[in-house]
DRENLO-135760 format. One record per residue (C-alpha): residue in three letters; x, y, z. Coordinates in pm, whole numbers, padded with zeros to 5 digits, always signed. Each point is the difference from the previous one (the first is absolute). Example, Ala and Ser with C-alpha at 12.3 -4.5 7.8 and 13.67 -1.06 7.14 Angstrom:
ALA+01230-00450+00780SER+00137+00344-00066
//
This chain:
MET-07141-02296-08929ASN+00308+00074+00212SER-00124+00242+00267THR+00351+00131+00064ARG+00017+00152-00345PRO-00093+00369-00038PRO-00376+00025-00059VAL+00040+00277-00259LEU+00203-00008-00322ILE+00063+00342-00156VAL+00105+00001-00364GLY+00183+00319-00093ALA+00220+00220+00220GLY-00075+00350-00122PRO-00161+00252+00238ALA-00340-00175-00003GLY+00147-00338+00088LEU+00234+00145+00261VAL-00278+00198+00171ALA-00226-00305+00000ALA+00279-00204+00156LEU+00080+00260+00266SER-00362+00054+00102LEU-00050-00376+00037LEU+00324-00046+00194GLN-00097+00278+00238ASN-00324-00191+00053GLY+00197-00308+00099ILE-00062-00183-00329SER+00310-00151-00160VAL+00041+00037-00373ARG+00216-00125-00283ILE+00074+00265-00260ILE+00160-00080-00335ASP+00104+00193-00309LYS+00101-00145-00335ASP+00269+00265-00061PRO+00342-00122+00117ASN+00092+00343+00135PRO-00193+00289+00156ARG-00128+00250-00255ILE+00195+00321-00046GLY-00128+00343-00094GLN-00236+00269+00120ARG-00309-00131-00181GLY-00308+00156+00167PRO+00156+00232+00260GLY-00304+00204+00109ILE-00143-00080+00344TRP-00328+00181+00067PRO-00117+00107+00348ARG-00235-00295+00058SER+00281-00244-00072LEU+00231+00189+00237GLU-00266-00052+00265LEU-00007-00373-00069PHE+00377-00025+00032ASN-00040+00179+00333PHE-00252-00264+00113LEU+00244-00270-00111ASN+00264+00170+00216VAL+00230+00061-00296PRO+00101+00363+00067GLU+00300-00018-00237VAL-00229+00050-00299ASN-00105+00346+00111GLY+00345+00072+00143LEU+00202-00088-00310ALA-00247+00111-00267LYS+00061+00339-00160PRO-00244+00287-00059VAL-00139+00038-00350SER+00209+00260-00182ILE-00122+00291-00207ILE-00010-00071-00375ARG+00171+00236-00240SER-00130-00001-00355TYR+00201+00176-00270LYS-00057+00203-00311PRO+00064-00211-00312GLY+00369-00046-00077THR+00122+00206+00297LEU+00088-00024+00369GLU-00220+00300+00065SER-00265-00103+00249ALA-00352+00050-00131THR-00184-00113+00314GLU+00063-00137+00345SER-00278-00212+00135SER-00089-00264+00251MET-00225-00291-00084ILE-00094-00016+00368PRO-00279+00219+00137HIS+00123+00186+00307MET-00126-00140+00328GLU+00112+00102+00348PRO+00046-00271+00265THR-00283-00015+00250PRO-00045-00198+00322ALA-00232-00238-00186ILE+00231-00032-00304PRO+00365-00010+00109PHE+00114-00153-00330HIS-00123+00290-00206ALA+00210-00026-00316PRO+00121-00281-00227LYS+00365-00098+00000LEU+00236-00179-00236ILE+00192-00317+00072GLY+00130-00241-00263GLN-00150-00347+00003GLN+00347-00151+00027LEU+00055+00174+00337LEU-00359-00064+00110ASP+00045-00372-00061VAL+00322-00001+00204ILE-00176+00169+00292LEU-00289-00246-00003ARG+00232-00302-00030ARG+00186+00119+00310HIS-00326+00001+00192LEU-00081-00352-00122ALA+00340-00108+00132LYS-00111+00095+00352PHE-00242-00291-00027SER+00267-00233-00142CYS-00164+00025-00341SER+00188+00057-00324VAL-00099+00006-00365GLU+00093-00316-00192MET+00139+00143-00323GLY+00018-00200-00322THR-00301-00207+00104GLU-00283-00022-00250LEU-00359-00117+00031CYS-00057-00257-00275SER-00354-00108+00080PHE-00245-00048+00284ASN-00330-00158+00084GLN-00227+00059+00293SER-00268-00175+00203ASP-00224+00097+00290GLU+00287-00080+00236GLY+00298+00167-00164VAL+00224+00073-00297THR+00266-00222-00153ALA+00261+00193-00197VAL+00276-00128-00223LEU+00310+00218+00028ALA+00325+00000-00196LYS+00344+00118+00110ASN+00322-00068-00185GLY-00180-00257-00213VAL-00122-00195+00304LEU-00375-00044+00049GLU-00162+00013+00342THR-00357-00072+00106PHE-00110+00234+00277ASP-00323-00033+00197THR-00145+00309+00163LYS-00339+00134+00107TRP-00012+00330-00190MET+00181+00165-00288ILE+00038+00365-00095GLY+00097+00088-00357ALA+00197+00324+00005ASP+00201-00096-00305GLY-00084+00293-00227ALA-00198+00051-00317LYS+00183-00278-00184GLY-00008-00238+00295SER-00143-00349-00008VAL-00233-00003+00301ARG-00277+00206-00161LYS+00028-00193-00325GLN-00015-00340+00168LEU-00297+00112+00209GLY-00183+00080-00322LEU-00084+00357+00100THR-00082+00239-00280PHE+00225+00304-00049LEU-00222+00228-00203GLY+00097+00340-00131GLU+00213+00151-00273THR+00357+00042-00116ARG+00069+00356-00107ASP+00221+00048-00304ASP-00012+00378+00031VAL+00217+00000+00312ARG+00337-00172-00009LEU+00301+00096+00202LEU+00333-00108+00141THR+00073+00045+00367GLY+00303-00084+00203ASP+00293+00127+00204ILE+00303+00170-00145ARG+00312+00168+00129LEU+00087+00318-00186TYR+00124+00352+00047GLY-00164+00283-00188VAL+00118+00359+00000GLY-00282+00215+00137LEU-00209-00287+00136ASP-00062+00111+00357ARG-00052-00309+00219ALA-00240+00193+00222TYR-00256-00038-00280SER-00148-00257-00231HIS+00030+00095-00367ARG-00234-00049-00292PHE+00091+00058-00365GLY-00237-00032-00296THR-00362-00114+00019PHE-00198-00304+00102LYS+00024-00118-00361ARG+00379+00029-00026GLY+00214+00102+00293VAL+00210-00101+00296SER-00027+00063+00371LEU+00272-00036+00262ARG-00049-00031+00375PRO+00306+00019+00227THR+00053-00295+00231ASP+00292-00068+00233GLU-00090-00368+00034ILE+00225-00097-00291GLY+00269+00264+00052GLU+00056+00373+00017ASP-00047+00020-00377GLY-00309-00222-00007TRP-00323+00081-00181GLN-00319-00184-00074PHE-00092+00063-00361VAL-00310-00036-00214ILE+00021+00017-00378ILE-00320+00040-00199ALA+00040-00051-00375ASN-00290-00172-00170ASP+00167+00031-00338LEU+00296-00220+00101ASP+00039-00373+00040LEU+00044+00013+00378THR+00049-00376+00023LYS+00312+00041-00212VAL+00107+00315+00183ALA-00024-00175+00339GLN+00262-00252-00112ASN+00257+00262-00100GLU+00166+00210+00268GLU+00163+00237-00250LEU-00332+00060-00173ILE-00159+00095+00333PHE+00285+00241+00066ASP-00042+00153-00347ILE-00373+00052+00039ILE+00036+00165+00341ALA+00282+00220-00130SER-00209+00102-00301LEU-00286+00114+00223ILE+00208+00190+00257PRO+00158+00323-00133ALA+00298-00029+00234GLU+00339-00164+00018VAL-00064-00345+00146THR+00255-00256+00121PHE-00135-00353+00033ASN+00152-00231+00259LYS-00223-00307+00021LEU-00338-00142-00093VAL-00108-00180+00317TRP-00335-00139-00105VAL-00254+00049-00278SER-00339-00141-00091GLU-00246+00059-00279PHE-00351+00091+00110ARG-00324-00011-00193ALA-00316+00113+00176ASN-00218-00298+00087ILE-00325+00075+00178ARG-00140-00325+00135MET-00144-00161+00313VAL-00122-00338+00112ASN-00363-00097+00030LYS+00065-00113+00358PHE+00291+00001+00243SER-00019-00360+00114GLU-00111-00350-00077GLY-00025-00246+00286ARG+00317+00012+00207VAL+00203+00200-00253PHE+00010+00381-00019VAL+00155+00257-00231ALA+00130+00342+00101GLY+00174+00295-00161ASP+00100-00014-00367ALA-00118-00360-00017ALA-00352+00140+00047HIS+00014+00341-00169VAL+00224+00203-00229HIS-00046+00351-00127SER+00157+00320-00120PRO+00285+00136+00215THR-00172+00339-00011GLY-00111+00056+00356GLY+00259-00228+00159GLN-00264-00227+00152GLY+00139-00342-00099LEU+00244-00087+00277ASN-00220+00174+00256SER-00311-00195-00100SER+00205-00319+00008ILE+00113+00034+00360GLN-00351+00104+00102ASP-00131-00322-00157ALA+00249-00199+00207PHE-00082+00185+00321ASN-00374-00054-00046LEU+00051-00372-00054GLY+00263-00057+00267TRP-00199+00058+00318LYS-00302-00191-00129LEU+00202-00303-00105ALA+00177+00003+00338LEU-00329-00010+00193VAL-00129-00288-00211GLU+00324-00196+00032LYS-00006+00049+00379GLY-00352-00141+00009LEU-00142+00328+00130ALA-00202+00084-00311ASP-00205-00199-00248LYS+00142-00054-00347SER-00281+00221-00134LEU+00191+00305+00132LEU+00244-00051-00287GLU-00277+00072-00251THR+00009+00363+00116TYR+00352+00039-00142ASN-00149-00021-00348ALA-00315+00191+00095GLU+00196+00292+00144ARG+00291+00029-00241LEU-00180-00056-00331PRO-00203+00328+00006VAL+00303+00197+00120ILE+00222-00125-00282SER-00273+00048-00260GLU-00042+00366+00095MET+00378+00047+00022LEU+00038-00121-00358GLU-00251+00260-00114VAL+00192+00278+00176THR+00343-00094-00137THR-00135-00062-00350THR-00163+00344-00003ILE+00336+00158+00087LEU+00165-00201-00277ASN-00261+00098-00259ASN+00037+00368+00085ALA+00377-00024-00034VAL-00027-00173-00338GLU-00253+00254-00130THR+00191+00309+00114GLY+00353-00132-00041ASN+00084+00106+00354MET-00028-00142+00347PRO-00232+00197+00231ALA+00177+00261+00212ALA-00166-00123+00320ARG-00173-00320+00103SER-00330-00036+00178PRO+00005-00060+00378ILE-00185-00324-00075LEU+00341-00152-00077PHE+00106+00041+00364MET-00223-00310+00051LEU-00128+00130+00335GLY-00358-00009-00125ILE+00002-00371-00089ASN-00278-00163+00198TYR-00196-00320+00052ARG-00330+00157+00109PHE-00177-00250-00226SER+00158-00305+00167ASP-00222-00261+00167ILE+00229-00019+00302VAL+00002+00369+00096LEU-00269+00134+00231ASP-00111+00360+00044GLU-00292+00081+00228PHE+00016+00368-00092ALA+00033-00003-00380ILE-00291+00098-00222PRO-00097-00307-00207GLY-00036+00015-00376LYS+00273+00256-00065PRO+00213-00065-00311VAL+00350-00124+00080ASN+00315+00102-00181ALA+00261-00258+00099TYR+00283+00213-00138GLY-00114+00336+00123VAL+00174+00313+00124LEU+00046+00025+00377ASP-00268+00207+00173GLU+00116+00071+00355GLY-00342+00139+00089HIS-00166-00336-00056LEU+00092-00338+00146GLU-00164-00340-00048ALA+00080-00360+00070GLY+00220-00122-00285ASP+00207+00320-00010ARG+00366+00031+00097ALA+00043+00060+00371PRO+00150+00347+00068ASP+00300+00057+00223ALA+00015+00216+00314PRO+00319+00099+00190ASN+00063+00106+00362MET-00214-00272+00153LEU+00100-00023+00368GLN-00019-00335+00173VAL-00185+00033+00330GLY+00231-00050+00295GLU+00310+00028-00219SER+00209+00276-00151ASP+00015-00177-00336GLU-00173+00142-00303THR-00100-00193-00308THR-00173+00045-00333LEU-00297-00203-00119PHE+00207-00119-00295GLY+00248-00132+00256LEU-00273-00236+00123TYR-00113-00150-00331ARG+00175-00322-00102PRO-00078-00284-00245TRP-00067-00272+00259TYR-00286+00142+00206HIS-00309+00219-00007THR+00011+00321+00203VAL-00327+00103+00165LEU-00006+00374+00068VAL-00262+00079+00265PHE-00060+00375+00002ALA-00176+00072+00329PRO-00053+00302+00233SER+00140-00205+00288HIS+00145-00345+00062ALA-00326-00099+00172ASP-00187+00062-00326ALA+00225-00258-00171THR-00044-00272+00265LEU-00274-00200-00174ILE+00190-00009-00329LEU+00325-00095+00171GLY-00177-00281+00186MET-00120-00150-00327LEU+00350+00025-00150GLU+00157-00198+00285ALA-00105-00313-00188TYR+00264+00075-00265ASN+00370-00062+00037THR+00202+00322-00032ASN+00210-00175-00265ILE-00294+00040-00239VAL-00211+00284+00148ARG+00138+00296+00195PRO-00249+00234+00172VAL+00115+00361+00037VAL-00202+00260+00189VAL+00031+00352-00139LEU-00098+00268+00251PRO-00056+00369-00082PRO+00260+00270+00076SER-00176+00095+00324ALA+00031-00352+00147SER+00219-00075+00301VAL+00337-00164-00058THR-00005-00168+00342PRO+00079-00373-00019ILE-00308-00221-00020ALA-00056-00375+00006SER-00122-00109-00340SER-00040-00311-00211ALA+00085+00210-00306PHE+00332-00054-00170LEU+00056+00375+00029VAL-00187+00298+00140LEU+00094+00317-00186VAL-00081+00366+00050ASP-00033+00194-00326GLN+00192+00300+00137GLU-00030+00223-00305GLY-00333-00136-00126TYR+00156-00131-00322ALA-00166-00343+00021TYR-00344+00140+00078SER+00037+00239-00292ALA+00126-00258-00251TYR-00262-00260+00095LEU-00275+00266+00009VAL-00105-00083+00356GLU-00154+00260+00232THR+00144+00021+00351GLY-00310-00130+00178GLN-00059-00293-00235THR+00076-00368+00037ARG+00092-00146-00335VAL+00200-00308-00094PHE+00233-00046-00298VAL+00139-00342-00084ILE+00323+00037-00197ARG+00089-00299-00216PRO+00357-00136-00020ASP+00041+00181-00334GLY-00072+00342+00150VAL-00355+00014-00136ILE-00301+00082+00218GLY-00191-00326+00023ALA-00284+00134+00210ILE-00146+00321+00143VAL-00260-00093+00262HIS-00179+00126+00310GLY+00121-00261+00246ALA+00055-00361+00100GLU-00271-00158-00215GLY+00133+00167-00312VAL+00354-00115+00072LYS-00124-00354+00056LYS-00196+00013-00326TYR+00310+00114-00192PHE+00221-00274+00141SER-00265-00259-00085ARG+00080+00085-00363ILE+00372-00056+00055PHE+00056-00272+00258SER-00146-00348-00028ASP-00058-00054+00374VAL-00228+00301+00061
//
C-alpha cells in the first residue's frame, strides 16, 4: 500500500463526515473525503444545534457555528382560518447560562451554511471535499481497505487503512458492510420540508408561525441565509400525494397559500424534499476497518431535532480514537469502544424522539415545550469499559441518554466548564473549555497546593504534552506567585467555579482525566488511578 496516501477515506461530506475529517486533521491524520453529489447540498435541512453540540464545535475551535447561529424564535400558532394568534410558545425549556454551562440554549443554523464553515476549516489543512466522486465497492483485509471510486465515468482503485461511511441512510457503505438496519417506516407521518422565499402580509419575521395541526398544516421559520424574504417551511398533509407535490412548485405554493389566511407573494422555491419518518439503527457501528456514522447508522423522527447532533457526536467519538490507533499510540481494540459507547446512546435517543412523535400523532399537535433531555448534556458513557471512577457506587443503573444532574458527576459524563481561571505567574485568564481539544487528554489535578500534586505530575512526565496535558487546579485561596512546575498549566480557580462544577472540596486532592471529546475519562485519587486509566487507552502503558 502506498504510505503517502491518506490513511483514512471518508465517504460522505455532510456534517458527520466533515466533523470526522476535521477532528482527524487536527490530530495530524490526513484524510481523503469524497461525496457523490457533484455540488454541495443546498437548504436548511436540520438547523437545530443543541448545547452539547455547541460545546463540541467549541472544542474543535469552530466558533463561527455559535457566532452565526440564530436563537430559536417564539412560535405563534393561530386560530383556524385567521391571523389571530391563539398561543405563543417556545419548544425550548428556559435555561440560564451558568459558569459550568456557557452554551445554555440551542441555536439554529442551516446545514448549507454549517457545511461551508466546516469546509473552510478543512481548507486550513489543505483538505477539500472531492465532489462528484462515488464509492462503487470496497473490500478489506487485516491490513487495510481497497475502494473502487468513480468520477466522471472514470474508475479508480484507492488503497487506504480505514474508511468511514458518513454517506447517509441511503448510502452504500452500510449496505456493503452487511450491517442490519432494523426498525420501521411510519406511514402516519409524511411531510415536505424545504426553503422558500415569500412575503406574507402579517407574518412577523421575529416569530416562527404554525397554521393547522400536526395532521394537516404548515409551519414557517424565518431565515436570512437564503435572503431577507427566506423561510424554512414544513408541510404536513397525509392525505396528499407528497411525492407528486414535491415535483410541482406551483402546487407547493397553492398548498401553503391555502393554509395561511393571509395575502402571500411567492418569489422562489429554493429547495424541497419529501420526508417519511423512518426509525432505524444499525446492529453495530463498525466491521473491521470500516465504520459508519450519522444517518448511515441511524435515522429517526425529526421530532426532537437530534439527528444532525447525534451524527456529529458519532464522528467526534470516533475521531480521537482512530487518530490514536493510526499514530500507533493505542491498540486497535480501542476502536471497539466506538460501537460500545454510541450504540446505547443512539438506542435510547430513538426511544425519546419516537415518544415525542407518537404524542404528536395522537394529539394532532406538537408539544409546547421539549424536555431538557434534548439538550444532550446528560449523554454519558458511565458504562464504558475504558472509563474509570474510583468514587462511583457500583451497580447503579445507567441511563446513557439522561438529563443532566449538576449535583452528581461520574466518569463518562460531559466535563463541565469553568471561567475565570487565572494562570499562576501570568495575568491571563482562561476557561476549562478553552483547554479541551480533540488531539490530547487533559489531566485536571485539583490539589490544595502545588506540592500535593507533585507525585501525580512526576508520573505524567512520561507522556508527551502533545497527547497528555497536566493542569493543576488550585483553590481560590492559593497564591498566584510564579512557581516552577512540570504541569502544562497551573491555574488558580479564583471564583471557585471549577471546584463547584467538579464537586471537589477545597482541601481535597482529586484527579479528572478529560478525554479529547470533552468527556470525563477518569475520576481518581491520584497517580496510580491515572496510570490505570491510561493503560486502558495507550498501548505502551
